[in-house]
N, CA, C, O and CB atoms as a CASP TS submission, in Angstrom:
PFRMAT TS
TARGET T0000
AUTHOR 0000-0000-0000
METHOD Language model
MODEL 1
PARENT N/A
ATOM      1  N   MET     1      57.487  82.336 131.308  1.00  0.00           N
ATOM      2  CA  MET     1      58.629  81.559 131.435  1.00  0.00           C
ATOM      3  C   MET     1      59.875  81.758 130.320  1.00  0.00           C
ATOM      4  O   MET     1      59.643  82.101 129.161  1.00  0.00           O
ATOM      5  CB  MET     1      58.113  80.177 131.412  1.00  0.00           C
ATOM      6  N   VAL     2      61.076  81.524 130.775  1.00  0.00           N
ATOM      7  CA  VAL     2      62.304  82.377 130.435  1.00  0.00           C
ATOM      8  C   VAL     2      62.530  81.076 129.135  1.00  0.00           C
ATOM      9  O   VAL     2      62.934  81.417 128.024  1.00  0.00           O
ATOM     10  CB  VAL     2      63.783  82.680 131.988  1.00  0.00           C
ATOM     11  N   PHE     3      62.267  79.846 129.398  1.00  0.00           N
ATOM     12  CA  PHE     3      62.780  78.842 128.359  1.00  0.00           C
ATOM     13  C   PHE     3      61.404  78.036 127.979  1.00  0.00           C
ATOM     14  O   PHE     3      60.733  77.828 128.989  1.00  0.00           O
ATOM     15  CB  PHE     3      64.079  77.760 129.021  1.00  0.00           C
ATOM     16  N   GLY     4      60.896  77.600 126.936  1.00  0.00           N
ATOM     17  CA  GLY     4      59.604  77.097 126.431  1.00  0.00           C
ATOM     18  C   GLY     4      59.352  75.688 127.248  1.00  0.00           C
ATOM     19  O   GLY     4      60.138  75.183 128.050  1.00  0.00           O
ATOM     20  N   VAL     5      58.529  75.360 126.993  1.00  0.00           N
ATOM     21  CA  VAL     5      58.138  73.587 127.558  1.00  0.00           C
ATOM     22  C   VAL     5      59.004  72.574 126.647  1.00  0.00           C
ATOM     23  O   VAL     5      59.572  71.628 127.193  1.00  0.00           O
ATOM     24  CB  VAL     5      56.174  73.050 127.246  1.00  0.00           C
ATOM     25  N   ARG     6      59.095  72.770 125.308  1.00  0.00           N
ATOM     26  CA  ARG     6      59.681  71.629 124.586  1.00  0.00           C
ATOM     27  C   ARG     6      61.260  72.077 124.751  1.00  0.00           C
ATOM     28  O   ARG     6      62.063  71.146 124.689  1.00  0.00           O
ATOM     29  CB  ARG     6      59.080  71.459 122.884  1.00  0.00           C
ATOM     30  N   GLN     7      61.790  73.397 124.954  1.00  0.00           N
ATOM     31  CA  GLN     7      63.065  73.619 125.134  1.00  0.00           C
ATOM     32  C   GLN     7      63.653  72.863 126.666  1.00  0.00           C
ATOM     33  O   GLN     7      64.739  72.299 126.795  1.00  0.00           O
ATOM     34  CB  GLN     7      63.194  75.231 125.046  1.00  0.00           C
ATOM     35  N   SER     8      62.696  73.026 127.635  1.00  0.00           N
ATOM     36  CA  SER     8      63.349  72.769 128.979  1.00  0.00           C
ATOM     37  C   SER     8      62.917  71.165 129.009  1.00  0.00           C
ATOM     38  O   SER     8      63.674  70.495 129.711  1.00  0.00           O
ATOM     39  CB  SER     8      62.702  73.841 130.401  1.00  0.00           C
ATOM     40  N   VAL     9      61.731  70.351 128.313  1.00  0.00           N
ATOM     41  CA  VAL     9      61.542  69.067 128.392  1.00  0.00           C
ATOM     42  C   VAL     9      63.063  68.404 127.660  1.00  0.00           C
ATOM     43  O   VAL     9      63.648  67.437 128.149  1.00  0.00           O
ATOM     44  CB  VAL     9      60.033  68.706 127.622  1.00  0.00           C
ATOM     45  N   GLY    10      63.450  69.005 126.641  1.00  0.00           N
ATOM     46  CA  GLY    10      64.317  68.560 126.030  1.00  0.00           C
ATOM     47  C   GLY    10      65.690  68.297 126.381  1.00  0.00           C
ATOM     48  O   GLY    10      66.392  67.368 125.983  1.00  0.00           O
ATOM     49  N   TRP    11      66.055  69.445 127.362  1.00  0.00           N
ATOM     50  CA  TRP    11      67.217  69.702 127.992  1.00  0.00           C
ATOM     51  C   TRP    11      67.026  68.740 129.363  1.00  0.00           C
ATOM     52  O   TRP    11      68.090  68.428 129.899  1.00  0.00           O
ATOM     53  CB  TRP    11      67.421  71.366 128.232  1.00  0.00           C
ATOM     54  N   TYR    12      65.993  68.314 129.891  1.00  0.00           N
ATOM     55  CA  TYR    12      66.080  67.487 131.270  1.00  0.00           C
ATOM     56  C   TYR    12      66.107  66.065 130.607  1.00  0.00           C
ATOM     57  O   TYR    12      66.543  65.105 131.241  1.00  0.00           O
ATOM     58  CB  TYR    12      64.653  67.731 132.471  1.00  0.00           C
ATOM     59  N   SER    13      65.709  65.958 129.523  1.00  0.00           N
ATOM     60  CA  SER    13      65.578  64.228 128.928  1.00  0.00           C
ATOM     61  C   SER    13      67.095  64.031 128.442  1.00  0.00           C
ATOM     62  O   SER    13      67.582  62.916 128.255  1.00  0.00           O
ATOM     63  CB  SER    13      64.262  63.915 127.309  1.00  0.00           C
ATOM     64  N   ARG    14      67.809  65.275 128.252  1.00  0.00           N
ATOM     65  CA  ARG    14      69.465  64.867 127.862  1.00  0.00           C
ATOM     66  C   ARG    14      70.216  64.066 128.861  1.00  0.00           C
ATOM     67  O   ARG    14      71.076  63.279 128.464  1.00  0.00           O
ATOM     68  CB  ARG    14      70.417  66.203 127.695  1.00  0.00           C
ATOM     69  N   SER    15      69.918  64.227 130.337  1.00  0.00           N
ATOM     70  CA  SER    15      70.241  63.752 131.748  1.00  0.00           C
ATOM     71  C   SER    15      69.630  62.987 132.362  1.00  0.00           C
ATOM     72  O   SER    15      70.274  62.391 133.225  1.00  0.00           O
ATOM     73  CB  SER    15      70.296  64.514 132.530  1.00  0.00           C
ATOM     74  N   MET    16      68.239  62.665 132.231  1.00  0.00           N
ATOM     75  CA  MET    16      67.559  61.557 132.744  1.00  0.00           C
ATOM     76  C   MET    16      66.320  61.166 131.801  1.00  0.00           C
ATOM     77  O   MET    16      66.005  61.672 130.724  1.00  0.00           O
ATOM     78  CB  MET    16      67.118  61.882 134.190  1.00  0.00           C
ATOM     79  N   THR    17      65.724  60.152 132.492  1.00  0.00           N
ATOM     80  CA  THR    17      64.486  59.541 131.613  1.00  0.00           C
ATOM     81  C   THR    17      63.461  60.059 131.967  1.00  0.00           C
ATOM     82  O   THR    17      63.273  59.820 133.160  1.00  0.00           O
ATOM     83  CB  THR    17      64.198  58.134 131.660  1.00  0.00           C
ATOM     84  N   LEU    18      62.416  60.869 131.376  1.00  0.00           N
ATOM     85  CA  LEU    18      61.268  61.450 131.913  1.00  0.00           C
ATOM     86  C   LEU    18      60.127  60.419 131.625  1.00  0.00           C
ATOM     87  O   LEU    18      60.103  59.738 130.600  1.00  0.00           O
ATOM     88  CB  LEU    18      61.007  62.887 131.298  1.00  0.00           C
ATOM     89  N   GLU    19      59.336  60.369 132.453  1.00  0.00           N
ATOM     90  CA  GLU    19      57.813  58.983 132.355  1.00  0.00           C
ATOM     91  C   GLU    19      56.823  59.723 132.241  1.00  0.00           C
ATOM     92  O   GLU    19      56.859  60.931 132.474  1.00  0.00           O
ATOM     93  CB  GLU    19      57.349  57.840 133.818  1.00  0.00           C
ATOM     94  N   PRO    20      55.978  59.197 131.928  1.00  0.00           N
ATOM     95  CA  PRO    20      54.454  59.931 131.719  1.00  0.00           C
ATOM     96  C   PRO    20      54.287  60.269 133.178  1.00  0.00           C
ATOM     97  O   PRO    20      54.755  59.510 134.026  1.00  0.00           O
ATOM     98  CB  PRO    20      53.014  58.849 131.040  1.00  0.00           C
ATOM     99  N   GLY    21      53.663  61.336 133.507  1.00  0.00           N
ATOM    100  CA  GLY    21      53.267  61.962 135.029  1.00  0.00           C
ATOM    101  C   GLY    21      54.449  62.744 135.516  1.00  0.00           C
ATOM    102  O   GLY    21      54.122  63.537 136.399  1.00  0.00           O
ATOM    103  N   ASP    22      55.708  62.762 135.215  1.00  0.00           N
ATOM    104  CA  ASP    22      56.781  63.472 135.378  1.00  0.00           C
ATOM    105  C   ASP    22      56.426  64.911 135.648  1.00  0.00           C
ATOM    106  O   ASP    22      55.694  65.450 134.819  1.00  0.00           O
ATOM    107  CB  ASP    22      57.608  63.299 134.278  1.00  0.00           C
ATOM    108  N   ILE    23      56.955  65.816 136.984  1.00  0.00           N
ATOM    109  CA  ILE    23      56.843  67.044 136.992  1.00  0.00           C
ATOM    110  C   ILE    23      57.802  67.586 136.745  1.00  0.00           C
ATOM    111  O   ILE    23      58.701  66.817 137.083  1.00  0.00           O
ATOM    112  CB  ILE    23      56.441  67.461 137.851  1.00  0.00           C
ATOM    113  N   ILE    24      58.406  68.865 136.170  1.00  0.00           N
ATOM    114  CA  ILE    24      59.358  69.485 136.009  1.00  0.00           C
ATOM    115  C   ILE    24      58.742  70.688 136.615  1.00  0.00           C
ATOM    116  O   ILE    24      57.827  71.373 136.158  1.00  0.00           O
ATOM    117  CB  ILE    24      59.899  69.464 134.699  1.00  0.00           C
ATOM    118  N   ALA    25      59.548  70.860 137.968  1.00  0.00           N
ATOM    119  CA  ALA    25      59.049  72.108 138.767  1.00  0.00           C
ATOM    120  C   ALA    25      60.443  73.394 138.484  1.00  0.00           C
ATOM    121  O   ALA    25      61.621  73.275 138.821  1.00  0.00           O
ATOM    122  CB  ALA    25      58.817  71.555 140.761  1.00  0.00           C
ATOM    123  N   THR    26      59.830  74.484 137.817  1.00  0.00           N
ATOM    124  CA  THR    26      60.966  75.212 137.187  1.00  0.00           C
ATOM    125  C   THR    26      60.818  76.458 138.171  1.00  0.00           C
ATOM    126  O   THR    26      61.544  77.335 137.703  1.00  0.00           O
ATOM    127  CB  THR    26      60.816  75.549 135.409  1.00  0.00           C
ATOM    128  N   GLY    27      60.384  76.781 138.981  1.00  0.00           N
ATOM    129  CA  GLY    27      60.222  78.166 139.900  1.00  0.00           C
ATOM    130  C   GLY    27      59.946  79.215 139.227  1.00  0.00           C
ATOM    131  O   GLY    27      59.511  79.161 138.076  1.00  0.00           O
ATOM    132  N   THR    28      60.153  80.242 139.831  1.00  0.00           N
ATOM    133  CA  THR    28      59.871  81.633 139.249  1.00  0.00           C
ATOM    134  C   THR    28      61.261  82.425 139.438  1.00  0.00           C
ATOM    135  O   THR    28      62.051  82.192 140.353  1.00  0.00           O
ATOM    136  CB  THR    28      58.538  82.435 140.073  1.00  0.00           C
ATOM    137  N   PRO    29      61.427  83.321 138.510  1.00  0.00           N
ATOM    138  CA  PRO    29      62.653  84.160 138.299  1.00  0.00           C
ATOM    139  C   PRO    29      62.643  85.206 139.707  1.00  0.00           C
ATOM    140  O   PRO    29      61.625  85.557 140.304  1.00  0.00           O
ATOM    141  CB  PRO    29      62.538  85.075 136.665  1.00  0.00           C
ATOM    142  N   PRO    30      63.845  85.533 140.000  1.00  0.00           N
ATOM    143  CA  PRO    30      64.206  86.238 140.913  1.00  0.00           C
ATOM    144  C   PRO    30      63.103  87.302 140.873  1.00  0.00           C
ATOM    145  O   PRO    30      62.527  87.352 139.786  1.00  0.00           O
ATOM    146  CB  PRO    30      65.591  86.641 140.777  1.00  0.00           C
ATOM    147  N   GLY    31      62.676  88.161 141.803  1.00  0.00           N
ATOM    148  CA  GLY    31      61.942  89.097 142.236  1.00  0.00           C
ATOM    149  C   GLY    31      60.530  89.102 141.668  1.00  0.00           C
ATOM    150  O   GLY    31      59.923  90.132 141.376  1.00  0.00           O
ATOM    151  N   ALA    32      60.063  87.874 141.538  1.00  0.00           N
ATOM    152  CA  ALA    32      58.498  87.486 141.283  1.00  0.00           C
ATOM    153  C   ALA    32      58.118  88.278 142.357  1.00  0.00           C
ATOM    154  O   ALA    32      57.599  89.361 142.086  1.00  0.00           O
ATOM    155  CB  ALA    32      57.940  85.802 141.367  1.00  0.00           C
ATOM    156  N   GLY    33      58.248  88.009 143.362  1.00  0.00           N
ATOM    157  CA  GLY    33      57.442  88.584 144.845  1.00  0.00           C
ATOM    158  C   GLY    33      57.112  89.616 144.635  1.00  0.00           C
ATOM    159  O   GLY    33      56.020  89.835 145.161  1.00  0.00           O
ATOM    160  N   MET    34      57.636  90.713 143.925  1.00  0.00           N
ATOM    161  CA  MET    34      57.678  91.809 144.152  1.00  0.00           C
ATOM    162  C   MET    34      56.048  92.623 143.502  1.00  0.00           C
ATOM    163  O   MET    34      55.595  93.747 143.719  1.00  0.00           O
ATOM    164  CB  MET    34      59.106  92.191 143.571  1.00  0.00           C
ATOM    165  N   GLY    35      55.519  91.489 142.672  1.00  0.00           N
ATOM    166  CA  GLY    35      54.404  91.527 141.992  1.00  0.00           C
ATOM    167  C   GLY    35      53.083  91.381 142.738  1.00  0.00           C
ATOM    168  O   GLY    35      52.024  91.545 142.133  1.00  0.00           O
ATOM    169  N   PHE    36      53.110  91.117 143.863  1.00  0.00           N
ATOM    170  CA  PHE    36      51.871  90.653 144.575  1.00  0.00           C
ATOM    171  C   PHE    36      51.161  92.071 145.083  1.00  0.00           C
ATOM    172  O   PHE    36      51.900  92.957 145.512  1.00  0.00           O
ATOM    173  CB  PHE    36      52.276  89.551 145.920  1.00  0.00           C
ATOM    174  N   GLU    37      50.088  92.225 145.043  1.00  0.00           N
ATOM    175  CA  GLU    37      49.253  93.589 145.774  1.00  0.00           C
ATOM    176  C   GLU    37      48.666  93.272 146.843  1.00  0.00           C
ATOM    177  O   GLU    37      48.496  92.067 147.026  1.00  0.00           O
ATOM    178  CB  GLU    37      48.111  94.263 144.990  1.00  0.00           C
ATOM    179  N   PRO    38      48.196  94.191 147.837  1.00  0.00           N
ATOM    180  CA  PRO    38      49.185  95.179 147.987  1.00  0.00           C
ATOM    181  C   PRO    38      50.571  95.298 148.550  1.00  0.00           C
ATOM    182  O   PRO    38      51.331  96.257 148.417  1.00  0.00           O
ATOM    183  CB  PRO    38      48.684  95.880 148.497  1.00  0.00           C
ATOM    184  N   GLN    39      50.781  94.212 149.181  1.00  0.00           N
ATOM    185  CA  GLN    39      51.988  93.994 149.709  1.00  0.00           C
ATOM    186  C   GLN    39      53.088  92.849 148.809  1.00  0.00           C
ATOM    187  O   GLN    39      52.762  91.713 148.464  1.00  0.00           O
ATOM    188  CB  GLN    39      51.613  93.517 151.161  1.00  0.00           C
ATOM    189  N   PRO    40      54.333  93.454 148.578  1.00  0.00           N
ATOM    190  CA  PRO    40      55.406  92.267 148.247  1.00  0.00           C
ATOM    191  C   PRO    40      55.402  91.361 149.249  1.00  0.00           C
ATOM    192  O   PRO    40      55.320  91.630 150.447  1.00  0.00           O
ATOM    193  CB  PRO    40      56.886  92.709 148.087  1.00  0.00           C
ATOM    194  N   GLN    41      55.511  90.042 148.654  1.00  0.00           N
ATOM    195  CA  GLN    41      55.615  88.651 149.530  1.00  0.00           C
ATOM    196  C   GLN    41      57.082  87.787 149.078  1.00  0.00           C
ATOM    197  O   GLN    41      57.142  87.501 147.882  1.00  0.00           O
ATOM    198  CB  GLN    41      54.074  87.552 149.135  1.00  0.00           C
ATOM    199  N   PHE    42      58.094  87.418 149.827  1.00  0.00           N
ATOM    200  CA  PHE    42      59.012  86.985 149.518  1.00  0.00           C
ATOM    201  C   PHE    42      58.928  85.621 150.591  1.00  0.00           C
ATOM    202  O   PHE    42      58.286  85.597 151.641  1.00  0.00           O
ATOM    203  CB  PHE    42      60.094  88.035 149.512  1.00  0.00           C
ATOM    204  N   LEU    43      59.791  84.460 150.000  1.00  0.00           N
ATOM    205  CA  LEU    43      59.876  83.291 150.661  1.00  0.00           C
ATOM    206  C   LEU    43      60.843  83.540 151.894  1.00  0.00           C
ATOM    207  O   LEU    43      61.978  83.984 151.719  1.00  0.00           O
ATOM    208  CB  LEU    43      60.338  82.181 149.699  1.00  0.00           C
ATOM    209  N   LYS    44      60.331  83.226 153.177  1.00  0.00           N
ATOM    210  CA  LYS    44      61.158  83.125 154.234  1.00  0.00           C
ATOM    211  C   LYS    44      61.779  81.905 154.910  1.00  0.00           C
ATOM    212  O   LYS    44      61.192  80.849 154.671  1.00  0.00           O
ATOM    213  CB  LYS    44      60.581  83.671 155.021  1.00  0.00           C
ATOM    214  N   PRO    45      62.813  81.839 155.679  1.00  0.00           N
ATOM    215  CA  PRO    45      63.154  80.348 156.287  1.00  0.00           C
ATOM    216  C   PRO    45      61.741  80.119 157.290  1.00  0.00           C
ATOM    217  O   PRO    45      61.109  80.946 157.946  1.00  0.00           O
ATOM    218  CB  PRO    45      64.902  80.326 157.364  1.00  0.00           C
ATOM    219  N   SER    46      61.580  78.940 157.146  1.00  0.00           N
ATOM    220  CA  SER    46      60.976  78.383 158.070  1.00  0.00           C
ATOM    221  C   SER    46      59.112  78.280 157.350  1.00  0.00           C
ATOM    222  O   SER    46      58.226  77.707 157.984  1.00  0.00           O
ATOM    223  CB  SER    46      61.352  79.380 159.551  1.00  0.00           C
ATOM    224  N   VAL    47      58.919  78.805 156.279  1.00  0.00           N
ATOM    225  CA  VAL    47      57.897  79.067 155.409  1.00  0.00           C
ATOM    226  C   VAL    47      57.677  77.415 154.812  1.00  0.00           C
ATOM    227  O   VAL    47      58.558  76.609 154.510  1.00  0.00           O
ATOM    228  CB  VAL    47      58.364  80.354 154.219  1.00  0.00           C
ATOM    229  N   VAL    48      56.330  77.264 154.771  1.00  0.00           N
ATOM    230  CA  VAL    48      56.073  75.735 154.358  1.00  0.00           C
ATOM    231  C   VAL    48      55.132  75.789 153.240  1.00  0.00           C
ATOM    232  O   VAL    48      53.936  75.791 153.531  1.00  0.00           O
ATOM    233  CB  VAL    48      55.428  74.778 155.574  1.00  0.00           C
ATOM    234  N   MET    49      55.547  75.842 151.749  1.00  0.00           N
ATOM    235  CA  MET    49      55.047  75.844 150.407  1.00  0.00           C
ATOM    236  C   MET    49      54.415  74.440 150.228  1.00  0.00           C
ATOM    237  O   MET    49      54.991  73.364 150.391  1.00  0.00           O
ATOM    238  CB  MET    49      56.204  76.163 149.330  1.00  0.00           C
ATOM    239  N   ARG    50      53.054  74.656 149.844  1.00  0.00           N
ATOM    240  CA  ARG    50      52.464  73.392 149.403  1.00  0.00           C
ATOM    241  C   ARG    50      51.646  73.648 148.165  1.00  0.00           C
ATOM    242  O   ARG    50      50.485  74.049 148.253  1.00  0.00           O
ATOM    243  CB  ARG    50      51.594  72.751 150.513  1.00  0.00           C
ATOM    244  N   PRO    51      52.315  73.391 146.861  1.00  0.00           N
ATOM    245  CA  PRO    51      51.605  73.354 145.750  1.00  0.00           C
ATOM    246  C   PRO    51      50.780  72.245 145.524  1.00  0.00           C
ATOM    247  O   PRO    51      51.123  71.183 146.045  1.00  0.00           O
ATOM    248  CB  PRO    51      52.360  73.493 144.800  1.00  0.00           C
ATOM    249  N   ALA    52      49.551  72.290 144.710  1.00  0.00           N
ATOM    250  CA  ALA    52      48.837  71.004 144.676  1.00  0.00           C
ATOM    251  C   ALA    52      48.387  71.241 143.177  1.00  0.00           C
ATOM    252  O   ALA    52      48.312  72.377 142.706  1.00  0.00           O
ATOM    253  CB  ALA    52      47.547  70.761 145.904  1.00  0.00           C
ATOM    254  N   ILE    53      48.046  69.918 142.344  1.00  0.00           N
ATOM    255  CA  ILE    53      47.543  69.949 141.099  1.00  0.00           C
ATOM    256  C   ILE    53      46.519  68.932 141.598  1.00  0.00           C
ATOM    257  O   ILE    53      46.699  67.925 142.282  1.00  0.00           O
ATOM    258  CB  ILE    53      48.540  69.627 139.806  1.00  0.00           C
ATOM    259  N   GLU    54      45.170  69.552 140.981  1.00  0.00           N
ATOM    260  CA  GLU    54      44.229  68.319 141.046  1.00  0.00           C
ATOM    261  C   GLU    54      44.432  67.401 140.412  1.00  0.00           C
ATOM    262  O   GLU    54      45.027  67.389 139.334  1.00  0.00           O
ATOM    263  CB  GLU    54      43.094  68.455 140.778  1.00  0.00           C
ATOM    264  N   GLY    55      43.894  66.348 141.073  1.00  0.00           N
ATOM    265  CA  GLY    55      44.157  64.794 140.544  1.00  0.00           C
ATOM    266  C   GLY    55      45.468  64.226 140.704  1.00  0.00           C
ATOM    267  O   GLY    55      45.600  63.021 140.493  1.00  0.00           O
ATOM    268  N   LEU    56      46.552  64.990 141.080  1.00  0.00           N
ATOM    269  CA  LEU    56      47.730  64.438 141.143  1.00  0.00           C
ATOM    270  C   LEU    56      48.285  64.582 142.787  1.00  0.00           C
ATOM    271  O   LEU    56      49.154  63.857 143.271  1.00  0.00           O
ATOM    272  CB  LEU    56      48.633  65.155 140.014  1.00  0.00           C
ATOM    273  N   GLY    57      47.643  65.578 143.439  1.00  0.00           N
ATOM    274  CA  GLY    57      48.109  65.797 144.993  1.00  0.00           C
ATOM    275  C   GLY    57      48.817  66.971 145.147  1.00  0.00           C
ATOM    276  O   GLY    57      48.857  67.926 144.372  1.00  0.00           O
ATOM    277  N   VAL    58      49.467  66.802 146.386  1.00  0.00           N
ATOM    278  CA  VAL    58      50.002  67.664 147.128  1.00  0.00           C
ATOM    279  C   VAL    58      51.468  67.685 147.421  1.00  0.00           C
ATOM    280  O   VAL    58      51.854  66.930 148.314  1.00  0.00           O
ATOM    281  CB  VAL    58      49.375  67.599 148.121  1.00  0.00           C
ATOM    282  N   GLN    59      52.252  68.357 146.868  1.00  0.00           N
ATOM    283  CA  GLN    59      53.693  68.624 147.516  1.00  0.00           C
ATOM    284  C   GLN    59      54.022  69.403 148.743  1.00  0.00           C
ATOM    285  O   GLN    59      53.349  70.409 148.966  1.00  0.00           O
ATOM    286  CB  GLN    59      54.437  69.261 146.619  1.00  0.00           C
ATOM    287  N   GLN    60      54.989  69.060 149.581  1.00  0.00           N
ATOM    288  CA  GLN    60      55.408  70.397 150.608  1.00  0.00           C
ATOM    289  C   GLN    60      56.652  70.148 150.610  1.00  0.00           C
ATOM    290  O   GLN    60      57.226  69.070 150.452  1.00  0.00           O
ATOM    291  CB  GLN    60      54.822  70.548 152.221  1.00  0.00           C
ATOM    292  N   GLN    61      57.160  71.420 150.839  1.00  0.00           N
ATOM    293  CA  GLN    61      58.287  72.127 150.768  1.00  0.00           C
ATOM    294  C   GLN    61      58.774  73.152 152.044  1.00  0.00           C
ATOM    295  O   GLN    61      57.997  74.040 152.395  1.00  0.00           O
ATOM    296  CB  GLN    61      58.097  72.831 149.566  1.00  0.00           C
ATOM    297  N   ARG    62      59.934  73.010 152.639  1.00  0.00           N
ATOM    298  CA  ARG    62      60.097  73.899 153.721  1.00  0.00           C
ATOM    299  C   ARG    62      61.362  74.781 153.219  1.00  0.00           C
ATOM    300  O   ARG    62      62.353  74.323 152.649  1.00  0.00           O
ATOM    301  CB  ARG    62      60.322  73.081 155.179  1.00  0.00           C
ATOM    302  N   VAL    63      61.149  76.003 153.513  1.00  0.00           N
ATOM    303  CA  VAL    63      61.992  76.948 153.174  1.00  0.00           C
ATOM    304  C   VAL    63      62.878  77.140 154.369  1.00  0.00           C
ATOM    305  O   VAL    63      62.357  77.403 155.453  1.00  0.00           O
ATOM    306  CB  VAL    63      61.296  78.144 152.728  1.00  0.00           C
ATOM    307  N   TYR    64      64.476  77.002 154.224  1.00  0.00           N
ATOM    308  CA  TYR    64      65.336  77.187 155.042  1.00  0.00           C
ATOM    309  C   TYR    64      66.522  78.113 154.267  1.00  0.00           C
ATOM    310  O   TYR    64      66.681  78.312 153.063  1.00  0.00           O
ATOM    311  CB  TYR    64      65.708  75.837 155.591  1.00  0.00           C
ATOM    312  N   ALA    65      67.255  78.576 155.376  1.00  0.00           N
ATOM    313  CA  ALA    65      67.992  79.648 155.185  1.00  0.00           C
ATOM    314  C   ALA    65      69.173  78.984 154.444  1.00  0.00           C
ATOM    315  O   ALA    65      69.482  77.849 154.805  1.00  0.00           O
ATOM    316  CB  ALA    65      68.308  80.430 156.499  1.00  0.00           C
ATOM    317  N   TRP    66      69.904  79.605 153.390  1.00  0.00           N
ATOM    318  CA  TRP    66      71.195  79.250 152.925  1.00  0.00           C
ATOM    319  C   TRP    66      72.217  79.280 153.593  1.00  0.00           C
ATOM    320  O   TRP    66      72.528  80.319 154.175  1.00  0.00           O
ATOM    321  CB  TRP    66      71.506  79.812 152.067  1.00  0.00           C
ATOM    322  N   THR    67      72.950  78.202 153.669  1.00  0.00           N
ATOM    323  CA  THR    67      74.193  78.158 154.394  1.00  0.00           C
ATOM    324  C   THR    67      75.262  77.960 153.635  1.00  0.00           C
ATOM    325  O   THR    67      75.318  76.862 153.081  1.00  0.00           O
ATOM    326  CB  THR    67      74.218  77.240 155.332  1.00  0.00           C
ATOM    327  N   PRO    68      76.056  78.650 153.467  1.00  0.00           N
ATOM    328  CA  PRO    68      77.375  78.736 152.302  1.00  0.00           C
ATOM    329  C   PRO    68      78.082  77.302 152.643  1.00  0.00           C
ATOM    330  O   PRO    68      78.191  76.740 153.733  1.00  0.00           O
ATOM    331  CB  PRO    68      78.698  80.303 152.593  1.00  0.00           C
ATOM    332  N   GLY    69      78.562  76.866 151.238  1.00  0.00           N
ATOM    333  CA  GLY    69      79.182  75.537 151.187  1.00  0.00           C
ATOM    334  C   GLY    69      78.159  74.063 151.731  1.00  0.00           C
ATOM    335  O   GLY    69      78.385  72.907 151.374  1.00  0.00           O
ATOM    336  N   LEU    70      77.384  74.367 152.370  1.00  0.00           N
ATOM    337  CA  LEU    70      76.244  73.360 152.462  1.00  0.00           C
ATOM    338  C   LEU    70      75.788  72.452 150.994  1.00  0.00           C
ATOM    339  O   LEU    70      75.680  71.228 151.063  1.00  0.00           O
ATOM    340  CB  LEU    70      74.933  74.277 152.974  1.00  0.00           C
ATOM    341  N   ILE    71      75.601  73.010 150.015  1.00  0.00           N
ATOM    342  CA  ILE    71      75.119  72.638 148.699  1.00  0.00           C
ATOM    343  C   ILE    71      75.782  73.125 147.723  1.00  0.00           C
ATOM    344  O   ILE    71      75.107  73.161 146.695  1.00  0.00           O
ATOM    345  CB  ILE    71      73.901  72.947 148.472  1.00  0.00           C
ATOM    346  N   ASP    72      76.849  73.525 147.611  1.00  0.00           N
ATOM    347  CA  ASP    72      77.253  74.164 146.649  1.00  0.00           C
ATOM    348  C   ASP    72      78.432  73.275 145.654  1.00  0.00           C
ATOM    349  O   ASP    72      79.417  72.708 146.127  1.00  0.00           O
ATOM    350  CB  ASP    72      77.713  75.433 147.288  1.00  0.00           C
ATOM    351  N   HIS    73      78.183  73.300 144.651  1.00  0.00           N
ATOM    352  CA  HIS    73      78.528  71.863 143.672  1.00  0.00           C
ATOM    353  C   HIS    73      79.464  72.841 142.708  1.00  0.00           C
ATOM    354  O   HIS    73      80.048  72.371 141.732  1.00  0.00           O
ATOM    355  CB  HIS    73      76.853  70.858 142.655  1.00  0.00           C
TER
END
């Protein structure tokens, strides 16, 4: 991780109230897919990710192609 847990929690807690059980999804840095063996793997539009944590449940996210201007802030 680029930033440690304490630094990440501190940064997020400045702009929102964190409650017990909240999850901070940090993702991975660009290029992390290159580390897969024997074949690099990258996210592509329409791929569905289902991360799970035992005892907490499963999340589901679908990958969409980036559309310029759609979510630019």
